[in-house]
Backbone as ProteinMPNN parsed JSONL, in Angstrom:
{"seq_chain_A": "MLSEIEKTMDIIRNSDVKLIALFRIDGVPIIVKTIERTQRILNSIYWLQRQIKDFLNQIFIGDLDDLKFKSGDLIIGIYPISKTLALIVITSDEISLYKLESDIESICLKIRDMV", "coords_chain_A": {"N_chain_A": [[114.324, 244.743, 81.231], [113.592, 246.789, 79.487], [115.985, 247.767, 78.596], [116.881, 245.638, 77.082], [115.045, 245.716, 75.022], [115.565, 248.251, 73.998], [118.278, 247.769, 72.984], [117.534, 246.035, 71.078], [116.16, 247.734, 69.305], [118.241, 248.978, 68.249], [119.103, 247.821, 65.922], [118.435, 249.073, 63.643], [120.308, 251.1, 61.942], [120.694, 253.721, 60.297], [121.207, 256.756, 58.498], [118.936, 257.845, 57.418], [116.805, 257.087, 58.92], [114.908, 258.743, 61.04], [113.521, 258.66, 63.474], [112.891, 256.195, 65.941], [110.573, 254.511, 67.766], [108.845, 253.202, 70.656], [105.619, 252.905, 71.542], [102.952, 253.074, 73.892], [99.459, 252.208, 73.814], [97.936, 254.319, 74.949], [99.271, 256.5, 74.151], [101.644, 257.062, 75.381], [105.001, 257.429, 75.216], [107.372, 254.808, 75.326], [110.001, 254.146, 74.691], [112.177, 256.237, 72.954], [114.092, 256.865, 70.3], [116.16, 259.064, 68.564], [117.874, 260.587, 65.853], [117.679, 262.921, 64.82], [116.88, 265.882, 66.1], [114.731, 267.927, 65.733], [112.331, 270.498, 65.408], [110.353, 269.645, 63.864], [110.374, 266.867, 64.029], [109.866, 266.536, 66.902], [107.24, 267.784, 66.86], [106.055, 265.747, 65.479], [106.121, 263.564, 67.201], [104.585, 264.528, 69.387], [102.082, 264.776, 67.996], [101.648, 262.047, 67.353], [101.34, 260.937, 69.842], [98.87, 261.669, 70.521], [97.351, 260.442, 68.61], [97.804, 257.65, 68.442], [96.182, 255.614, 69.523], [93.908, 255.636, 67.844], [95.094, 254.913, 65.487], [96.106, 252.323, 66.031], [93.704, 251.016, 66.387], [92.566, 251.231, 63.793], [94.365, 249.605, 62.464], [93.942, 247.089, 63.63], [91.11, 246.756, 63.286], [91.008, 246.897, 60.388], [92.463, 244.572, 59.77], [95.123, 244.827, 59.224], [98.726, 244.841, 58.525], [100.408, 246.876, 59.185], [100.598, 250.448, 59.3], [101.145, 253.105, 57.058], [102.194, 256.366, 56.237], [102.794, 259.452, 54.476], [104.283, 262.513, 55.246], [105.07, 265.448, 54.132], [108.409, 265.282, 53.351], [108.835, 263.103, 54.869], [108.362, 259.727, 55.95], [106.068, 257.975, 57.794], [105.786, 255.188, 59.714], [103.629, 252.855, 61.323], [103.785, 250.125, 63.392], [102.281, 247.422, 64.648], [102.924, 245.861, 67.754], [101.598, 244.482, 69.884], [98.197, 244.386, 71.11], [98.354, 246.575, 72.624], [100.86, 247.961, 72.346], [102.987, 249.747, 70.036], [105.336, 249.97, 67.446], [107.027, 252.81, 66.226], [108.171, 254.283, 63.324], [109.977, 256.784, 61.888], [111.088, 257.971, 58.776], [113.17, 259.393, 56.223], [112.089, 260.117, 52.949], [113.784, 259.123, 51.187], [114.871, 256.686, 51.73], [116.013, 253.202, 51.512], [113.56, 250.909, 51.234], [113.337, 248.111, 51.309], [115.363, 246.887, 52.874], [114.878, 248.26, 55.289], [112.175, 247.388, 55.945], [112.651, 244.77, 56.437], [114.401, 244.763, 58.729], [112.657, 246.065, 60.509], [110.601, 244.216, 60.695], [112.059, 242.163, 61.999], [112.768, 243.392, 64.384], [110.219, 243.789, 65.501], [109.318, 241.135, 65.888], [111.143, 240.276, 67.724], [110.742, 241.995, 69.879], [108.112, 241.22, 70.544], [108.435, 238.698, 71.501], [109.789, 239.308, 73.926], [107.857, 240.771, 75.411]], "CA_chain_A": [[113.656, 244.351, 79.922], [113.594, 247.96, 78.645], [117.43, 247.858, 78.0], [116.971, 244.638, 76.012], [114.241, 246.286, 73.932], [116.386, 249.394, 73.397], [119.288, 247.146, 72.255], [116.965, 245.368, 69.809], [115.809, 248.789, 68.36], [119.539, 249.593, 67.607], [119.387, 247.075, 64.785], [118.41, 249.962, 62.607], [121.402, 252.108, 61.914], [120.734, 254.295, 59.046], [120.954, 258.111, 58.843], [117.634, 258.173, 56.841], [115.881, 256.854, 59.956], [114.89, 260.039, 61.934], [113.145, 258.311, 64.781], [112.351, 254.84, 66.16], [110.03, 254.602, 69.138], [107.919, 252.215, 71.204], [104.46, 253.707, 72.106], [101.719, 252.453, 74.458], [98.098, 252.68, 73.072], [97.306, 255.498, 75.386], [99.968, 257.612, 73.763], [102.736, 257.254, 76.271], [106.217, 256.868, 74.521], [108.157, 254.196, 76.331], [111.408, 254.374, 74.345], [112.298, 257.084, 71.813], [115.535, 257.129, 69.714], [116.234, 259.877, 67.431], [119.038, 261.116, 65.454], [117.323, 264.35, 64.388], [116.043, 266.538, 67.125], [114.283, 269.136, 65.148], [110.88, 270.818, 65.859], [109.481, 268.786, 62.995], [110.32, 265.527, 64.785], [109.115, 266.757, 68.203], [105.773, 267.864, 66.541], [105.501, 264.406, 65.03], [106.077, 262.747, 68.408], [103.424, 264.953, 70.076], [100.963, 264.353, 67.155], [101.546, 260.59, 67.469], [100.881, 260.653, 71.225], [97.373, 261.968, 70.494], [96.595, 259.627, 67.579], [98.211, 256.256, 68.44], [95.072, 254.702, 69.772], [93.108, 255.573, 66.625], [95.885, 254.153, 64.443], [96.118, 250.946, 66.31], [92.369, 250.457, 66.151], [92.493, 251.176, 62.369], [95.178, 248.531, 62.052], [93.232, 245.858, 64.031], [89.858, 246.512, 62.707], [91.153, 246.55, 58.99], [93.352, 243.509, 59.748], [96.393, 245.309, 58.539], [100.059, 244.487, 59.151], [101.047, 248.156, 59.56], [99.952, 251.582, 58.698], [102.218, 254.137, 56.764], [101.796, 257.535, 55.402], [103.783, 260.392, 54.147], [104.082, 263.819, 55.634], [106.233, 266.234, 53.541], [109.552, 264.345, 52.964], [108.979, 262.097, 55.948], [107.532, 258.596, 55.982], [105.727, 257.635, 59.202], [105.33, 253.825, 59.803], [103.144, 252.341, 62.651], [103.769, 248.604, 63.417], [101.813, 246.95, 65.988], [103.666, 244.855, 68.493], [100.677, 243.792, 70.471], [97.179, 245.188, 71.132], [98.673, 247.898, 73.323], [102.133, 248.578, 71.99], [103.373, 249.897, 68.573], [106.668, 250.518, 67.036], [106.845, 253.898, 65.319], [109.599, 254.589, 62.582], [109.977, 257.938, 60.922], [112.261, 257.969, 58.011], [113.234, 260.257, 55.175], [111.468, 259.363, 51.89], [114.896, 258.628, 50.333], [115.439, 255.357, 52.248], [115.709, 251.923, 50.797], [112.504, 250.375, 52.079], [113.386, 246.68, 51.409], [116.161, 246.579, 54.042], [114.202, 248.759, 56.47], [111.127, 246.657, 56.292], [113.24, 243.464, 56.946], [114.738, 245.108, 60.022], [111.48, 246.348, 61.32], [109.928, 242.943, 61.014], [112.881, 241.464, 62.921], [112.549, 244.181, 65.674], [108.774, 243.575, 65.998], [109.287, 239.87, 66.43], [111.986, 240.167, 69.011], [110.08, 242.592, 71.077], [106.904, 240.442, 70.795], [108.948, 237.636, 72.329], [110.134, 239.856, 75.128], [106.698, 241.183, 76.243]], "C_chain_A": [[113.749, 245.572, 78.932], [115.008, 247.999, 77.974], [117.482, 246.879, 76.928], [116.185, 245.168, 74.743], [115.029, 247.431, 73.224], [117.524, 248.82, 72.539], [118.657, 246.575, 71.053], [116.646, 246.522, 68.829], [117.006, 249.369, 67.641], [119.877, 248.772, 66.448], [119.385, 247.972, 63.62], [119.332, 251.082, 62.713], [121.456, 252.762, 60.598], [120.427, 255.885, 59.282], [119.551, 258.576, 58.228], [116.577, 257.945, 57.874], [115.921, 257.982, 60.974], [114.478, 259.676, 63.407], [112.594, 256.822, 64.792], [111.791, 254.849, 67.54], [109.112, 253.531, 69.437], [106.945, 253.035, 71.942], [103.438, 252.724, 72.758], [100.558, 252.993, 73.778], [97.569, 253.94, 73.657], [98.341, 256.762, 75.078], [101.286, 257.856, 74.501], [104.028, 256.612, 75.452], [107.123, 256.166, 75.584], [109.715, 254.339, 76.142], [111.314, 255.205, 73.035], [113.678, 257.259, 71.54], [115.396, 257.923, 68.652], [117.506, 260.358, 67.111], [118.963, 262.604, 65.166], [116.4, 264.949, 65.331], [115.558, 267.897, 66.694], [112.841, 269.392, 65.646], [109.998, 269.994, 65.04], [109.263, 267.451, 63.574], [109.574, 265.658, 66.042], [107.641, 266.936, 67.858], [105.297, 266.546, 66.199], [105.218, 263.523, 66.225], [104.719, 263.142, 69.206], [102.061, 264.608, 69.359], [100.678, 262.836, 67.322], [101.006, 260.258, 68.77], [99.334, 260.77, 71.262], [96.605, 260.972, 69.612], [96.877, 258.069, 67.692], [97.09, 255.366, 68.672], [94.281, 254.558, 68.635], [93.914, 254.823, 65.531], [95.933, 252.62, 64.805], [94.7, 250.314, 66.055], [92.085, 250.293, 64.734], [93.176, 249.924, 61.927], [94.45, 247.251, 62.305], [91.907, 245.611, 63.347], [89.959, 246.231, 61.23], [92.05, 245.38, 58.865], [94.52, 243.799, 59.006], [97.675, 244.928, 59.326], [100.659, 245.737, 59.751], [100.23, 249.261, 58.917], [101.144, 252.639, 58.366], [101.557, 255.273, 56.012], [102.887, 258.519, 55.363], [103.259, 261.828, 54.575], [105.238, 264.707, 55.198], [107.191, 265.229, 52.97], [109.793, 263.354, 54.054], [107.892, 260.886, 55.656], [107.28, 258.213, 57.392], [105.176, 256.233, 59.138], [104.822, 253.461, 61.276], [102.98, 250.825, 62.573], [103.34, 248.093, 64.62], [102.662, 245.744, 66.541], [102.674, 243.83, 69.177], [99.323, 244.72, 70.46], [97.351, 246.538, 71.82], [99.996, 248.497, 73.148], [102.329, 248.616, 70.424], [104.692, 250.499, 68.386], [106.427, 251.53, 65.958], [108.25, 254.182, 64.701], [109.208, 255.762, 61.724], [111.246, 257.975, 60.16], [112.133, 259.125, 57.007], [112.658, 259.506, 53.93], [112.561, 258.932, 50.825], [115.464, 257.253, 50.653], [115.099, 254.183, 51.552], [114.803, 251.122, 51.733], [112.662, 248.861, 52.174], [114.207, 246.307, 52.646], [115.499, 246.99, 55.312], [113.04, 247.904, 56.855], [111.558, 245.326, 56.872], [113.68, 243.708, 58.375], [113.776, 245.434, 60.951], [110.764, 245.069, 61.675], [110.709, 242.169, 62.059], [112.726, 242.121, 64.295], [111.29, 243.769, 66.299], [108.772, 242.125, 66.637], [110.01, 239.647, 67.735], [111.322, 240.748, 70.276], [108.811, 241.865, 71.435], [107.293, 239.291, 71.825], [109.281, 238.154, 73.753], [108.951, 240.259, 76.143], [105.655, 240.228, 76.418]], "O_chain_A": [[113.953, 245.399, 77.731], [115.076, 248.278, 76.777], [118.068, 247.177, 75.887], [116.638, 245.058, 73.604], [115.103, 247.499, 71.997], [117.74, 249.33, 71.44], [119.283, 246.648, 69.995], [116.831, 246.34, 67.625], [116.904, 250.091, 66.649], [120.972, 248.996, 65.932], [120.159, 247.78, 62.683], [119.133, 251.967, 63.546], [122.278, 252.342, 59.783], [119.576, 256.263, 60.088], [119.094, 259.667, 58.569], [115.506, 258.541, 57.763], [116.908, 258.13, 61.694], [114.963, 260.244, 64.386], [111.974, 256.326, 63.851], [112.53, 255.19, 68.463], [108.588, 252.935, 68.496], [107.305, 253.781, 72.853], [103.13, 251.674, 72.194], [100.595, 254.088, 73.217], [96.808, 254.632, 72.981], [98.241, 257.839, 75.666], [101.966, 258.838, 74.203], [104.035, 255.432, 75.102], [107.567, 256.773, 76.558], [110.525, 254.569, 77.041], [110.503, 254.923, 72.153], [114.435, 257.738, 72.384], [114.588, 257.617, 67.774], [118.289, 260.567, 68.037], [119.916, 263.38, 65.238], [115.227, 264.578, 65.382], [115.958, 268.914, 67.262], [112.238, 268.51, 66.258], [108.914, 269.647, 65.507], [108.145, 266.939, 63.623], [108.642, 264.878, 66.239], [106.813, 266.295, 68.505], [104.184, 266.195, 66.591], [104.209, 262.819, 66.268], [103.911, 262.3, 69.598], [101.077, 264.224, 69.99], [99.515, 262.443, 67.419], [100.219, 259.315, 68.845], [98.644, 260.033, 71.966], [95.422, 260.696, 69.816], [96.18, 257.291, 67.041], [97.04, 254.334, 68.002], [93.912, 253.421, 68.343], [93.299, 254.136, 64.715], [95.808, 251.768, 63.925], [94.593, 249.194, 65.555], [91.419, 249.321, 64.376], [92.636, 249.212, 61.081], [94.31, 246.41, 61.417], [91.587, 244.509, 62.901], [89.157, 245.442, 60.731], [92.442, 245.176, 57.716], [94.901, 242.998, 58.152], [97.687, 244.736, 60.542], [101.366, 245.65, 60.755], [99.321, 249.033, 58.119], [101.963, 252.981, 59.219], [100.561, 255.144, 55.3], [103.833, 258.435, 56.148], [102.127, 262.251, 54.343], [106.286, 264.71, 55.843], [106.79, 264.391, 52.163], [110.891, 262.804, 54.145], [106.765, 261.097, 55.208], [108.236, 258.128, 58.162], [104.12, 256.068, 58.527], [105.494, 253.728, 62.272], [102.165, 250.307, 61.809], [104.001, 248.306, 65.636], [103.016, 244.801, 65.833], [102.825, 242.61, 69.099], [99.369, 245.769, 69.817], [96.591, 247.483, 71.61], [100.266, 249.519, 73.78], [101.931, 247.727, 69.671], [105.104, 251.423, 69.087], [105.774, 251.267, 64.948], [109.276, 254.296, 65.371], [108.248, 255.725, 60.954], [112.339, 258.008, 60.726], [111.085, 259.769, 56.951], [112.766, 258.28, 53.91], [112.239, 258.451, 49.738], [116.363, 256.735, 49.991], [113.999, 254.083, 51.008], [115.188, 250.719, 52.831], [112.114, 248.318, 53.133], [113.76, 245.457, 53.415], [115.506, 246.255, 56.3], [112.883, 247.672, 58.053], [110.866, 244.798, 57.743], [113.342, 242.88, 59.221], [113.948, 245.152, 62.137], [110.367, 244.863, 62.822], [110.097, 241.563, 62.939], [112.565, 241.408, 65.286], [111.248, 243.431, 67.482], [108.294, 241.933, 67.755], [109.568, 238.965, 68.659], [111.307, 240.227, 71.391], [108.444, 241.896, 72.61], [106.599, 239.004, 72.8], [109.04, 237.42, 74.712], [109.014, 240.132, 77.366], [104.667, 240.509, 77.096]]}, "name": "protein", "num_of_chains": 1, "seq": "MLSEIEKTMDIIRNSDVKLIALFRIDGVPIIVKTIERTQRILNSIYWLQRQIKDFLNQIFIGDLDDLKFKSGDLIIGIYPISKTLALIVITSDEISLYKLESDIESICLKIRDMV"}
């Protein structure tokens, strides 16, 4: 099943997407795909590991579809898959959001059907 999820995450092929990952609520990354292996991206992964539970709680308590914020020139998006899984996407702030949002919605739906 993990290989199917990984293939589904390959839908997004854009050089402005720095990271796409599937995280458990306890902060454990299940799948991490990145094209940019810089200290900044690694620091973001470590930070997300510690914060993912709080972010998912904010999403569910606030009845939100997702949570996005900007850190420097990066946009970090957190998209809930279930009560215990979240898709994380880190992009540059220069990306076309319309196409990206469409791809992310498709990925989330496909992963939900698998789990």
